[in-house]
C-alpha positions in Angstrom: 0.0 -0.1 -0.2 2.7 2.4 0.9 4.3 2.0 -2.6 1.0 2.5 -4.4 0.8 5.7 -2.4 4.4 6.9 -3.3 3.6 6.1 -7.0 0.4 8.2 -7.0 2.2 11.0 -5.2 4.9 10.9 -7.8 2.4 10.7 -10.7 0.5 13.4 -9.1 3.6 15.7 -9.0 4.6 15.0 -12.4 1.0 16.1 -13.8 1.2 19.0 -11.6 4.3 20.1 -13.0 3.3 19.2 -16.4 0.3 21.5 -16.3 2.2 24.4 -14.6 5.0 24.0 -17.6 2.2 23.9 -20.0 0.3 27.0 -18.7 3.8 29.0 -18.1 4.7 28.4 -22.1 1.0 29.4 -22.9 -1.3 32.1 -21.5 0.2 31.9 -18.3 -0.1 30.1 -14.9 -3.3 30.6 -13.2 -3.0 32.8 -10.0 -5.2 33.9 -7.1 -4.8 36.6 -4.6 -1.6 37.2 -2.7 1.0 36.5 -5.5 0.0 32.6 -5.4 -0.6 29.9 -7.7 -4.6 28.8 -7.8 -4.6 25.7 -5.9 -8.0 25.1 -6.4 -8.0 25.6 -10.2 -5.1 22.9 -10.6 -6.7 20.3 -8.1 -9.9 20.8 -10.2 -7.5 19.8 -13.3 -6.2 16.7 -11.2 -9.0 15.4 -9.8 -8.0 15.9 -6.3 -8.9 18.1 -3.3 -7.3 21.7 -3.1 -6.5 20.8 0.4 -4.5 17.7 -0.8 -2.3 19.7 -3.2 -1.8 22.8 -0.5 -0.7 20.3 2.0 1.4 17.9 0.1 2.9 20.3 -2.9 4.1 23.6 -1.0 7.5 23.2 -2.3 6.1 22.6 -6.1 3.9 25.6 -6.0 6.8 27.7 -4.3 9.5 26.9 -7.0 6.8 28.1 -9.7 5.9 31.0 -7.9 9.5 32.2 -7.3 10.7 30.8 -10.9 7.5 33.0 -13.0 7.2 35.7 -10.5 3.6 35.1 -10.0 1.9 38.3 -9.4 -1.8 39.4 -9.1 -3.7 42.7 -8.6 -1.6 45.5 -9.6 1.9 44.1 -9.7 0.5 42.0 -12.7 0.8 45.1 -14.8 4.3 45.8 -13.5 5.8 45.7 -16.6 3.1 47.7 -18.3 3.6 50.0 -15.7 7.5 50.6 -16.2 6.8 50.9 -19.8 4.2 53.6 -19.2 6.3 56.0 -16.8 9.3 55.7 -18.9 7.0 56.8 -22.1 5.3 59.5 -19.9 8.5 60.6 -18.7 10.3 61.1 -22.2 7.6 62.8 -23.8 7.4 65.1 -20.6 3.8 64.2 -20.1 4.6 62.9 -16.8 3.4 65.5 -13.8 5.5 66.7 -11.2 4.4 68.2 -8.0 6.8 69.2 -5.0 9.5 67.2 -6.5 7.3 63.8 -6.7 5.8 62.4 -9.6 1.7 62.8 -10.1 0.0 59.5 -9.5 -3.4 60.8 -10.5 -2.6 60.1 -14.5 -0.8 56.8 -13.6 -3.8 55.6 -11.3 -6.4 56.4 -13.8 -4.6 54.5 -16.5 -4.2 51.3 -14.5 -7.7 51.5 -13.1 -6.0 51.6 -9.4 -8.7 53.2 -7.0 -7.4 54.6 -3.8 -3.7 55.2 -2.8 -3.3 52.2 -1.0 -1.6 50.0 -3.6 1.2 52.6 -4.2 2.2 52.1 -0.4 1.2 48.5 -0.3 3.3 46.9 -3.0 7.0 48.0 -2.6 8.1 47.1 -6.1 5.4 49.6 -7.4 6.7 52.2 -4.7 10.3 51.6 -5.6 9.4 52.0 -9.3 8.2 55.6 -8.7 11.3 56.2 -6.5 13.7 55.3 -9.3 11.7 57.7 -11.5 11.5 60.6 -9.1 15.3 60.1 -8.5 16.2 60.3 -12.2 13.6 63.6 -12.3 15.8 65.3 -9.7 19.1 64.4 -11.1 18.2 65.4 -14.4 16.3 68.6 -13.3 13.1 67.2 -15.1 10.3 69.8 -16.0 7.0 68.5 -17.5 6.2 69.7 -20.9 3.1 71.9 -19.8 5.3 73.3 -17.2 8.3 74.2 -19.6 5.5 76.0 -22.0 4.2 78.0 -18.9 7.7 78.8 -17.9 8.7 80.0 -21.2 5.4 82.5 -21.2 6.8 83.8 -17.8 10.4 84.4 -19.3 8.6 86.4 -22.2 6.6 88.4 -19.8 9.6 89.0 -17.8 10.9 91.0 -20.6 8.4 93.7 -19.9 7.2 93.0 -16.5 4.8 95.1 -14.5 6.6 96.2 -11.2 5.2 96.8 -7.7 5.2 100.4 -6.2 8.8 99.3 -4.7 10.1 98.6 -8.3 12.0 95.8 -7.3 9.5 93.1 -7.1 7.4 91.9 -9.8 3.4 92.1 -9.6 2.3 88.4 -9.2 -1.3 89.3 -10.1 -0.3 90.8 -13.1 1.8 87.9 -14.0 -0.8 85.5 -13.6 -3.5 87.2 -15.3 -1.3 87.6 -18.4 0.2 84.0 -18.6 -2.9 82.4 -17.2 -1.4 80.2 -14.5 -2.5 80.1 -10.6 -0.5 81.9 -8.2 0.5 78.8 -6.1 2.2 77.6 -9.3 4.7 80.6 -9.1 5.9 78.9 -5.6 7.2 75.9 -7.3 10.9 75.6 -8.3 11.2 76.3 -11.8 9.3 79.7 -11.6 10.3 80.8 -8.3 14.2 80.2 -9.4 13.1 82.5 -12.5 11.5 85.1 -10.6 14.1 85.1 -8.0 16.9 85.3 -10.6 15.2 88.3 -12.4 14.5 90.2 -9.1 18.2 89.8 -7.9 19.2 91.5 -11.0 16.9 94.1 -10.8 18.1 95.0 -7.1 21.7 95.1 -8.6 20.3 97.4 -11.5 18.6 99.7 -9.1 21.6 99.9 -6.2 24.0 101.3 -9.2 21.3 103.3 -11.1 21.4 107.1 -11.2 18.1 108.0 -12.7 16.2 105.7 -10.4 18.3 106.0 -6.9 17.7 103.2 -4.5 17.9 103.4 -0.7 15.5 102.7 2.5 14.8 99.4 0.8 12.8 101.0 -2.2 13.6 102.8 -5.6 12.8 106.2 -6.1 12.0 106.0 -9.9 12.6 109.4 -11.9 12.6 107.4 -15.2 9.2 107.6 -15.7 9.6 111.1 -16.3 11.7 110.8 -19.4 8.9 111.8 -21.7 8.9 115.4 -20.2 12.8 115.6 -19.0 16.1 114.8 -20.9 17.7 111.6 -19.4 20.9 113.3 -18.3 18.9 116.0 -16.2 16.9 113.1 -14.5 20.1 111.1 -13.8 21.7 114.2 -12.0 18.2 114.9 -10.0 18.3 111.0 -9.1 21.8 111.4 -7.8 21.4 114.6 -6.1 18.1 113.2 -4.5 20.1 110.3 -3.1 22.9 112.1 -1.7 20.8 114.7 0.1 17.8 112.7 1.4 18.9 109.4 2.0 20.1 110.5 5.5 16.0 111.5 6.3 13.9 108.8 7.8 12.0 106.8 5.5 8.6 108.3 5.8 10.1 111.6 5.3 12.2 110.5 2.1 8.8 109.2 0.4 7.1 112.4 1.2 9.7 114.5 -0.3 10.2 112.2 -3.1 6.4 112.5 -4.0 6.6 116.3 -3.9 9.9 116.4 -6.2 8.3 114.0 -8.5 4.8 115.9 -8.6 6.9 119.4 -9.1 8.6 118.0 -12.1 5.4 116.4 -13.7 3.7 119.3 -13.3 6.5 121.7 -14.5 7.1 119.4 -17.6 3.5 119.2 -18.7 2.5 123.0 -17.9 2.3 124.7 -21.4 3.1 128.3 -19.7 6.1 130.1 -21.2 8.4 129.9 -18.0 7.8 125.9 -17.8 8.4 125.6 -21.7 11.6 127.6 -21.1 12.6 125.8 -18.1 12.4 122.3 -19.9 14.2 123.6 -23.0 16.9 124.7 -20.7 17.2 121.5 -19.0 17.6 119.6 -22.8 20.3 122.1 -23.8 22.4 122.1 -20.6 21.5 119.1 -18.8 20.6 121.4 -15.9 18.5 124.5 -15.4 20.3 128.0 -15.9 17.7 130.3 -16.4 17.0 131.5 -12.9 14.1 134.0 -14.0 11.9 131.3 -15.7 12.8 128.8 -12.8 11.4 131.0 -9.9 8.4 131.8 -12.2 7.4 128.3 -12.9 8.2 127.4 -9.2 5.6 130.2 -8.1 3.1 129.0 -10.5 3.5 125.6 -9.2 2.8 126.8 -5.7 -0.4 128.7 -6.8 -1.5 125.5 -8.5 -1.0 123.6 -5.3 -3.2 126.3 -3.2 -5.9 126.7 -5.9 -6.6 122.8 -6.9 -5.8 121.0 -3.7 -8.8 119.4 -2.3 -7.0 118.8 1.1 -7.3 121.0 4.0 -4.8 124.3 3.9 -2.5 122.7 6.5 -1.7 120.0 4.3 -1.0 122.5 1.5 1.2 124.4 3.5 3.0 121.0 4.5 3.7 120.3 0.8 4.9 123.5 0.2 7.5 123.1 2.9 8.6 119.9 1.3 8.9 121.6 -1.9 11.1 123.9 -0.3 13.0 121.1 1.2 13.8 119.6 -2.4 14.5 122.8 -4.0 17.3 123.2 -1.5 18.8 120.1 -2.5 18.6 120.8 -6.2 20.0 124.2 -5.7 22.8 122.8 -3.5 24.1 120.5 -6.5 23.8 123.6 -8.8 21.0 121.6 -11.0 18.8 124.7 -10.5 19.2 128.2 -9.8 18.6 129.7 -6.4 15.0 131.5 -6.1 15.0 134.9 -4.6 14.0 134.4 -0.9 12.2 131.7 0.8 9.1 130.2 -0.9 6.2 131.3 1.3 3.8 129.0 2.2 0.2 129.7 3.5 0.1 132.1 6.5 -1.6 130.7 9.7 -2.4 127.4 8.1 -2.1 125.5 10.8 -4.6 127.8 12.9 -7.1 128.3 10.2 -7.8 124.0 10.0 -7.2 122.9 13.6 -10.0 122.0 15.4 -12.6 123.1 12.9 -15.5 120.6 14.0 -18.9 120.9 12.0 -21.8 122.0 13.5 -25.3 120.3 12.9 -26.2 122.9 10.0 -23.3 121.6 8.3 -24.5 117.7 8.6 -24.7 116.0 5.1 -27.4 113.7 4.0 -26.6 110.1 4.3 -28.2 109.9 0.7 -25.8 112.1 -1.2 -22.9 109.5 -1.4 -20.9 112.2 -2.7 -22.9 113.6 -5.4 -24.1 117.1 -5.4 -26.9 118.2 -5.3 -28.2 120.3 -8.4 -29.7 123.0 -5.9 -26.3 123.1 -4.0 -24.4 123.4 -7.1 -26.2 126.2 -8.5 -26.5 128.1 -5.3 -22.6 127.7 -4.8 -22.0 129.0 -8.5 -24.3 132.0 -7.9 -22.4 132.7 -4.7 -19.2 132.3 -6.0 -19.8 134.7 -9.1 -21.2 137.1 -6.5 -17.7 136.7 -4.5 -15.5 137.4 -7.7 -17.4 140.7 -8.1 -16.9 141.9 -4.7 -13.5 140.5 -4.0 -14.9 138.1 -1.2 -13.1 135.0 -0.5 -14.8 131.8 1.1 -13.9 128.3 1.3 -15.8 125.9 -0.9 -16.1 123.0 1.1 -17.4 125.1 4.1 -19.8 126.9 1.8 -21.2 123.7 0.4 -21.7 122.1 3.8 -24.3 125.1 4.7 -25.7 125.3 1.5 -26.5 121.5 1.4 -28.1 122.0 4.9 -30.2 124.9 3.7 -31.3 122.7 0.9 -32.1 119.4 2.9 -34.4 121.7 5.0 -36.0 123.1 2.1 -36.9 119.6 1.0 -38.3 118.9 4.2 -40.9 121.4 3.4 -39.4 123.7 6.1 -39.8 127.5 5.3 -36.4 129.5 6.1 -35.8 133.0 5.8 -34.3 134.5 2.4 -31.4 135.9 4.3 -28.8 132.9 4.5 -27.5 133.7 8.0 -30.8 133.7 9.1 -31.5 130.8 7.3 -28.7 129.1 8.9 -29.8 130.4 12.7 -33.1 128.5 11.8 -31.5 125.3 11.1 -29.2 125.4 13.9 -32.1 125.9 16.2 -34.4 123.5 14.7 -32.0 120.7 14.6 -30.5 121.2 18.4 -34.2 121.8 19.3 -35.0 118.2 17.8 -32.1 117.0 19.9 -33.4 118.2 22.9 -37.2 117.4 22.4 -36.0 113.7 21.6 -33.6 113.4 24.4 -36.2 114.9 26.6 -38.7 112.6 25.4 -36.4 109.5 26.3 -35.8 111.0 29.9 -39.4 111.5 30.7 -40.2 108.1 29.6 -37.5 106.4 31.8 -38.4 108.8 34.6 -42.2 107.6 34.4 -41.0 103.8 34.2 -38.9 104.0 37.3 -41.5 105.6 39.1 -43.8 102.6 37.9 -41.2 100.6 39.1 -41.1 101.9 42.7 -45.0 101.5 43.0 -44.8 97.9 41.7 -42.3 97.3 44.4 -44.6 98.7 47.0 -47.2 96.0 45.8 -44.8 93.2 46.2 -46.0 90.5 48.6 -42.8 88.1 48.5 -40.5 87.2 51.3 -37.3 87.1 49.4 -35.5 85.3 52.1 -38.2 83.1 52.9 -38.8 82.1 49.3 -34.8 81.7 48.9 -34.4 79.4 51.6 -37.4 77.4 50.4 -36.6 77.5 46.5 -32.5 76.6 46.8 -33.4 74.4 50.0 -33.4 70.6 49.8 -36.8 70.2 52.1 -39.1 70.5 48.9 -39.2 68.2 46.1 -39.1 69.2 42.3 -43.3 69.3 42.3 -43.4 71.2 45.4 -41.1 74.0 44.3 -43.0 74.2 41.1 -46.2 75.0 42.9 -44.3 77.3 45.2 -42.9 79.0 41.9 -46.4 79.5 40.4 -47.7 80.5 43.8 -45.4 83.6 44.1 -45.1 83.9 40.4 -48.1 83.2 39.0 -47.8 84.6 35.6 -48.1 83.2 32.5 -50.0 80.0 34.3 -52.5 82.8 35.1 -53.0 85.1 32.3 -54.6 87.8 34.0 -53.3 91.6 34.2 -53.3 91.5 37.7 -51.1 88.1 37.9 -48.9 89.6 35.4 -48.5 92.8 37.6 -47.9 90.6 40.8 -45.2 88.4 39.0 -43.7 91.7 38.1 -43.6 92.9 41.3 -42.3 90.1 43.2 -39.4 89.3 40.9 -38.3 93.1 41.2 -38.5 92.8 44.8 -36.4 89.5 44.7 -34.0 91.4 42.2 -33.7 94.6 44.6 -33.1 92.3 47.6 -30.8 89.7 45.9 -29.0 91.9 43.6 -29.0 95.3 45.1 -31.5 96.5 41.9 -28.9 95.3 39.2 -30.3 92.3 37.5 -28.1 89.3 36.4 -27.4 89.1 32.9 -29.0 86.8 30.6 -25.9 84.9 29.5 -24.6 84.4 33.1 -26.7 81.6 35.2 -27.0 82.5 39.0 -25.7 79.8 40.9 -28.2 77.7 42.8 -30.8 79.2 40.4 -29.5 78.1 37.2 -31.9 79.5 34.5 -34.6 80.5 37.0 -34.2 84.6 36.3 -33.6 83.9 32.5 -37.0 82.5 32.3 -38.9 84.9 34.4 -37.2 87.7 31.9 -38.7 85.7 28.8 -42.0 85.7 30.4 -42.5 89.3 31.2 -41.0 91.0 28.3 -37.1 90.3 28.6 -34.7 91.9 30.5 -34.6 95.4 29.0 -38.2 96.0 29.5 -37.9 95.1 33.6 -34.5 96.6 34.0 -36.2 99.8 33.4 -38.2 99.5 36.5 -35.3 99.3 38.7 -32.6 101.7 37.1 -32.6 103.8 34.1 -31.1 102.0 31.1 -27.9 103.1 29.0 -29.9 104.9 26.4 -31.4 107.5 29.1 -27.7 108.0 30.1 -27.0 109.2 26.6 -30.2 111.1 26.7 -29.3 113.0 29.8 -25.7 113.9 28.6 -26.9 115.0 25.4 -29.6 117.4 27.3 -26.6 118.9 29.1 -24.3 119.3 26.1 -27.1 121.1 24.1 -27.7 123.4 27.2 -24.2 124.1 28.1 -22.2 124.0 24.8 -19.4 121.7 26.7 -17.4 119.2 25.0 -18.2 115.7 25.3 -15.1 114.6 27.7 -16.3 117.3 30.1 -19.8 116.3 30.4 -19.0 112.5 30.1 -16.7 113.1 33.1 -19.1 115.1 35.3 -18.5 114.4 39.1 -21.4 113.1 41.0 -21.4 116.5 43.0 -21.4 118.5 39.7 -24.4 120.5 40.8 -24.3 123.5 43.3 -26.1 126.7 43.9 -25.1 129.5 41.8 -24.6 133.3 42.5 -27.3 134.0 40.1 -30.8 133.8 41.3 -33.1 131.1 40.4 -30.1 128.9 38.5 -27.8 126.1 39.3 -24.2 126.0 38.5 -22.9 122.7 36.8 -19.2 122.5 37.0 -17.0 120.1 35.1 -13.2 119.7 34.5 -11.2 119.7 31.3 -8.7 116.9 31.3 -6.5 118.4 28.3 -6.2 121.6 30.3 -4.9 120.5 33.4 -8.1 119.9 35.1 -9.5 123.5 34.3 -13.0 123.6 35.9 -15.7 124.3 33.1 -18.7 125.7 34.7 -22.3 126.8 33.4 -25.2 128.3 35.1 -28.5 127.1 34.1 -32.1 127.8 35.4 -33.3 125.8 38.3 -36.4 124.4 36.3 -34.2 123.7 33.2 -35.2 120.1 32.1 -30.8 119.5 31.9 -30.5 120.4 35.6 -33.8 118.2 36.3 -32.5 115.4 34.3 -28.9 115.5 36.0 -30.2 115.6 39.5 -32.4 112.7 38.9 -29.9 110.4 37.1 -27.6 111.3 40.2 -30.4 110.1 42.5 -31.4 107.0 40.5 -27.9 105.5 40.0 -27.1 106.0 43.7 -27.0 102.5 44.3 -24.7 102.0 41.0 -22.0 104.3 42.3 -20.1 101.7 44.7 -19.9 98.8 42.0 -17.9 101.2 39.4 -14.6 100.5 40.8 -12.5 103.5 40.3 -15.1 105.6 38.8 -17.6 105.6 41.7 -17.2 109.6 42.0 -18.4 110.1 38.2 -22.0 110.8 37.4 -22.5 108.9 34.1 -22.0 105.3 35.4 -24.1 103.2 33.9 -24.8 99.6 33.2 -23.5 97.7 30.1 -24.1 93.7 30.1 -23.4 92.7 33.4 -20.6 95.4 34.2 -21.2 98.9 35.9 -18.9 101.4 34.4 -18.4 104.9 33.5 -19.9 105.8 29.9 -17.0 105.4 27.2 -16.5 107.7 24.5 -17.3 105.3 21.6 -20.4 103.8 23.3 -21.7 107.5 23.3 -20.8 107.9 19.7 -22.2 104.9 18.4 -25.4 105.4 20.7 -25.9 109.1 19.4 -25.6 108.2 15.6 -28.4 105.8 16.3 -30.2 108.3 18.3 -30.1 111.2 15.8 -30.9 108.8 12.9 -34.4 108.0 14.6 -35.1 111.8 15.9 -37.9 113.3 14.0 -37.0 115.9 11.6 -33.2 114.7 11.4 -33.6 111.2 9.7 -31.0 110.6 6.8 -28.5 113.1 8.4 -25.1 112.0 9.3 -25.0 113.6 13.0 -22.1 113.2 15.5 -21.9 114.3 19.2 -18.7 116.3 18.3 -21.6 118.6 16.4 -23.1 119.8 19.5 -20.6 122.2 20.8 -19.8 123.9 17.7 -23.4 124.3 16.8 -24.1 126.0 20.3 -21.3 128.3 20.0 -21.8 129.1 16.4 -25.5 129.9 17.1 -24.1 132.1 20.1 -21.9 134.2 17.7 -25.0 134.3 15.0 -27.5 135.7 17.7 -24.9 138.4 18.6 -24.2 139.7 15.1 -21.0 137.7 14.7 -19.6 139.0 18.1 -17.5 136.2 19.3 -17.2 136.9 22.9 -20.6 135.4 24.2 -19.3 132.1 22.7 -16.1 132.7 24.2 -17.5 132.8 27.5 -19.7 129.9 27.2 -16.8 127.7 25.8 -14.4 129.4 28.5 -11.3 129.1 25.9 -8.8 131.5 24.2 -9.6 133.5 20.9 -7.8 131.2 18.7 -10.3 128.3 19.7 -13.0 130.6 19.7 -12.2 131.7 16.0 -12.3 127.9 15.1 -15.6 127.3 16.4 -17.5 130.3 15.4 -15.8 132.0 12.4 -17.7 130.0 9.8 -19.3 130.8 6.6 -22.3 132.7 8.0 -20.4 134.9 10.6 -18.1 135.8 8.0 -21.6 136.8 5.9 -22.3 139.0 8.9 -18.7 140.5 8.6 -18.9 141.3 5.1 -22.3 142.7 5.3 -21.4 145.1 8.1 -18.2 146.2 6.6 -19.9 147.0 3.1 -23.0 148.6 4.8 -20.5 150.8 6.8 -18.2 151.8 3.7 -21.5 152.6 1.8 -23.0 154.8 4.5 -19.6 156.4 5.2 -19.2 157.3 1.5 -22.7 158.6 1.0 -21.7 161.2 4.0 -18.7 162.0 2.9 -19.9 162.4 -0.7 -23.5 163.9 -0.6 -22.4 167.4 0.2 -19.6 168.0 -2.4 -21.1 169.4 -5.8 -21.2 166.7 -8.5 -20.2 164.0 -5.7 -22.8 161.8 -7.3 -21.2 161.8 -10.6 -18.0 160.9 -9.3 -19.4 157.7 -7.9 -21.3 156.7 -11.1 -24.5 157.7 -9.7 -27.3 160.1 -10.5 -28.8 162.7 -8.2 -31.9 160.7 -7.3 -29.6 157.4 -6.9 -27.7 159.5 -4.4 -30.6 160.9 -2.9 -31.9 157.4 -2.2 -28.7 156.4 -0.8 -28.7 159.3 1.6 -32.4 158.6 2.5 -31.3 155.2 3.6 -28.2 156.6 5.7 -29.8 159.5 7.2 -32.2 157.6 9.4 -29.8 155.2 10.8 -26.7 157.7 10.5 -24.7 159.5 13.0 -26.7 162.7 12.6 -23.7 165.0 12.1 -22.0 166.8 9.2 -18.4 167.9 8.3 -17.6 170.9 7.0 -14.3 169.7 5.2 -14.3 165.9 4.8 -10.8 166.2 3.6 -9.2 166.7 6.8 -9.9 167.0 10.5 -6.5 168.5 11.1 -3.3 169.5 9.3 -2.8 169.0 5.7 -5.6 169.8 3.3 -4.9 167.1 0.9 -5.4 164.2 3.5 -8.8 162.4 3.6 -9.9 162.4 7.2 -10.0 158.6 8.7 -11.1 159.2 12.3 -14.4 159.0 13.9 -13.2 161.1 16.8 -15.7 164.0 15.6 -16.6 164.8 19.3 -12.9 165.3 20.2 -13.1 169.1 19.5 -13.0 168.8 15.9 -13.1 172.3 14.4 -15.2 171.0 11.2 -18.1 169.2 13.2 -21.3 170.8 12.5 -24.7 170.1 14.2 -27.8 171.5 12.5 -30.8 171.6 14.8 -33.1 170.7 11.9 -35.8 167.8 12.6 -34.0 165.2 10.3 -30.5 165.6 11.6 -31.6 165.6 15.3 -34.0 162.4 14.7 -30.8 160.9 13.7 -28.9 161.9 16.6 -31.7 160.5 18.9 -31.7 157.0 17.2 -27.8 156.9 17.4 -28.2 157.6 20.9 -30.7 154.8 21.3 -28.3 152.3 19.5 -25.4 153.4 21.6 -27.2 152.9 24.8 -28.9 149.6 24.0 -25.5 148.4 22.9 -23.4 149.8 25.8 -23.8 146.4 27.9 -22.2 144.2 25.3 -19.6 146.8 24.5 -18.6 147.1 27.9 -18.4 143.5 28.3 -16.9 142.6 24.9 -14.7 145.5 23.8 -14.5 147.9 26.8 -11.2 149.4 25.5 -13.0 150.8 22.1 -16.3 151.7 24.1 -14.2 153.9 26.2 -12.0 155.4 23.5 -14.7 156.0 20.5 -18.2 155.2 21.4 -18.6 156.2 24.7 -17.7 160.0 23.9 -20.3 159.9 21.2 -22.9 159.2 23.7 -21.9 162.0 26.0 -21.8 164.4 22.7 -25.2 163.4 22.2 -26.3 164.2 25.7 -24.7 167.6 25.6 -27.0 168.4 22.2 -30.1 167.5 24.3 -29.0 169.6 27.2 -28.2 172.2 24.9 -31.7 172.1 23.2 -33.9 171.5 26.3 -34.2 175.1 27.0 -35.5 177.9 24.5 -36.8 177.7 20.9 -34.9 174.3 20.1 -36.9 172.5 22.7 -39.7 172.4 20.0 -37.3 171.0 17.3 -36.1 168.4 19.9 -39.9 167.3 20.5 -40.6 167.0 16.9 -37.5 164.9 16.2 -38.5 162.5 18.9 -41.8 162.2 16.9 -39.8 161.7 13.8 -37.8 159.0 15.5 -41.1 157.1 16.2 -42.1 157.1 12.5 -38.6 156.3 11.1 -38.5 153.1 13.5 -42.1 152.0 12.3 -40.8 152.1 8.7 -40.5 148.5 7.5 -37.1 149.1 5.9 -35.6 150.7 9.3 -31.9 149.2 10.3 -31.0 151.0 13.4 -27.4 151.9 13.2 -24.7 150.0 15.6 -21.4 150.6 16.8 -18.7 148.7 15.0 
C-alpha cells in the first residue's frame, strides 16, 4: 500500500508540473490573490482536493511562484507600468508636484482606486522612487510647465512691477500668463523670478536715474517723456545724496513732492515752464533763474488753488517743496530762487479744530453726489464773491448750502437771508435733539416711578422664598407649586397676575442683587436659568431693567441734554462728578461744574435755570444711580456710570458716539442726516455768535477758552457773511456821508442825483446825525482825507444843525449806543471808552443844549420823527462797530 501511495504521489507531482509548464508556456499560470498559484484550479484539473495539493505540494508551488514571479492585482501590470512611466517621462507628459511624480494619471490609466496600492506594494513604490530620483538628477520639467515657464520668461522681458520697483507684480503675471498663483511658488518658476528680481535689485543699487535706498526705488525714469535723461540722472543722484539720511517716511514724502513738481512743470504749457524744460534739454541742468522762479511760483499757486485737502496739508507740501529745492540748488542743478518760498499764512490755525456744526451735517443719501440746487447756489455765490472780491472756502460753503437745501426739501420755510436761514437750521436741529432726548428722559423717569409702585405692591419674602426654593426640603413638584404661587404669570394670564409676578420679581432682584439684575448669559449659582425664564415670561431683561434703574439710552439722553444746554465738549460732560450741581450766585440758577482733562483739570462751569430740563435730568440721574456708584470701581465718583451687560462702569466715548448716531437717525426731523455728538458744541457756539451779530465774546464765555480756539468754532461761513455785510454797509454809508455835500459828488461815484438821494435817505435815518465842513481833513494838511471817527474830540469841522431830520438821526444813534452799551462794556471795553462813549456824551450835551428855549420844540418834533422812522418796514438801526 505504501508503494502504491508513493507511486500515485509521483504521478501527481509529474502531472502538476506538466500542467504548470504548459500554462507557463501558454497563456500564463493561473494565479489567485496574494501572488500565489491558484490551488483550487489545478486541483480540479488533477481530480484531487485543493487541501491535498496545498498540504503536500507546497514546495512545487513555491518553486513555480518564484521561478515565474507570480503576481496578482496591480503587480500583474508591473512591466506595463514601467513602460508607461518611461514613455510619459520621455515625452514630458509625466506630471511633477513638489518633486514627486503626479500619481493621478498613472492610477487612472491602470484603473487603480485609492492610494493604498502604491504604499502596499513595495515594487510599485520602488518604481516611482526610481523615476523621481531620475527627475531630480536630470532636472526634469513637464512639458506643460516648460510651456508655462517660457511664457513667464517672455513676460519678464517687459514686466509690471510693484510700487517698490524691485519686485514683479504677481497678480499681473498670472493674469497675463494664465497660471495659478501657487504655481509660481514651484521650483522652476520661483527660481526664474528670484533670479530676475536679484538682477533688478543689483541694477537699482547702481542706477543714477532711479536711486535706491531705504529698501525701495525712487524712480524718476517715468518722467523721460517730459525731461531729458541726463537731467533726470543728475536729479536722482542728487536726491539720493541729500535725502538718503532722512527717515523713510520723510524721504517718501519729499520724493512724491519732487516727482509731482517735475511732472507738473514738464506738462505745463506756460511760457516759463516751457523755457525751463528747454533749458534742461540744452544744458542738462537749469540755468535760467527768472524762468525757474516763475515756474516754481506757478506750481505753488496750483497747489493752493487745486488742492482738495486742508490748507495745513498744502502748507506741508510747500514746506516739502522748499526742502527738495534746497537739495537741487546745492548741487547746482537749479538756480536759487530769491527769498524763501512762502507757505500759507496761519494754515495750522485755520484748519485746526474746525469741527462741523449740525447745520453742516450732510444727508447720508448723497454718497458724494452734489445736489443740483447746491451746485447752482454755490456757483451763484462764487460769482457774487468774484464781483465783490470776497473769499470763502468752497467746502465750508457747500456744507451750509447743502443743509439749507435739505431743510427746504423737508418742507421747512426758511428766511431768504442765508444767515437767518442758518440760525433757523441750527435752532431747529438742536431743538429736535433736545426734544427727543427729553422724551427718552421723561419715559425713563416714568418707568422708574412705575417700578417703585410695583415694589410697594410686592408680597414676596425674598429670604423665605430663597430658603425654600434653593433648599432640599421641597421636591421638584413642591418647588414648582411654590414658584407659581409667588410668580403666577403666565399660568394665570390676567393683568393682575402679571403685575404681581413683575412686582415680586423686582423685589427679589432688588433684595438679592441690589437692583442690578443678572445678565441673561450668566446663570446665577443655585438658581440656574430661573431669572432668564422669568425675563422671557415678562417681556425680556431690557423691559424689566427699566423698572429698577435707568437704561443706558437714558444715560446718553441726559448727557445730550447737558451738552445742548451748556455747549461743553463731550469729555467734560462724560466725566462730570456726582456732585457737579451746586448753588449759583445767579438767582434761580444752578451751577454745573465739570473739568477739562486736556487743560490740566481746568474747571468748566455753566449756570442754568433751576427748572431747566437738563438740570432736572442731571439731578434725577444722580439720585436713580446712587446704588450703582459703589459698584463702579475707580469711577464711583462720576455721574454718568451705567450698566452695560453685566458691568457697571463709566460711559465710554465710543459707546456714546455709537448711541448718538442711532439716536439722531431716529429723531423726527433729522432722519437721513449724518450727525455726530462732536457737532453739538460747535453748533451751540456758532448759534451764540450769529445771535449776537457775529460777536465771538458770548461764545467765548460759554466755551471758556482763548481767542484762537473761539475763532475755530465760530468764524464760519454765516459769521463771515455778517462781517462782510457790516463792512460793506459801513463803507457805503460812510461814502454817502462824505460825498453827498460836494457838488458833483454823485457823478464821481457813477450815480445820478436821484440814486444818491436814495442812498442818503437810507443813510440819514440810521446815520450819525452830524455833518462835516471839511471831509478832506480833520486837522493838518488839506490833501489828507479824514480817517477818524473822533468828531466829538473838539473837531473844528463838526457841525450839528438843529433841524428835525438831523436831530432825529442823533436821537436814533443815541438809542443804538445805549442798547449796545452792555455788550460793548463786556466784550470791547477799550474801544467803548475810546470811541463810542464820547459819542454818547456828545449827544447828551446836545440834548441839554436843546432842552431850553426855541430848540426844545425841534427836539420834541424830532422825537416824533424817530417814532415814525422806527415804524418804517425798511428801518435798520445803526450799531457801533
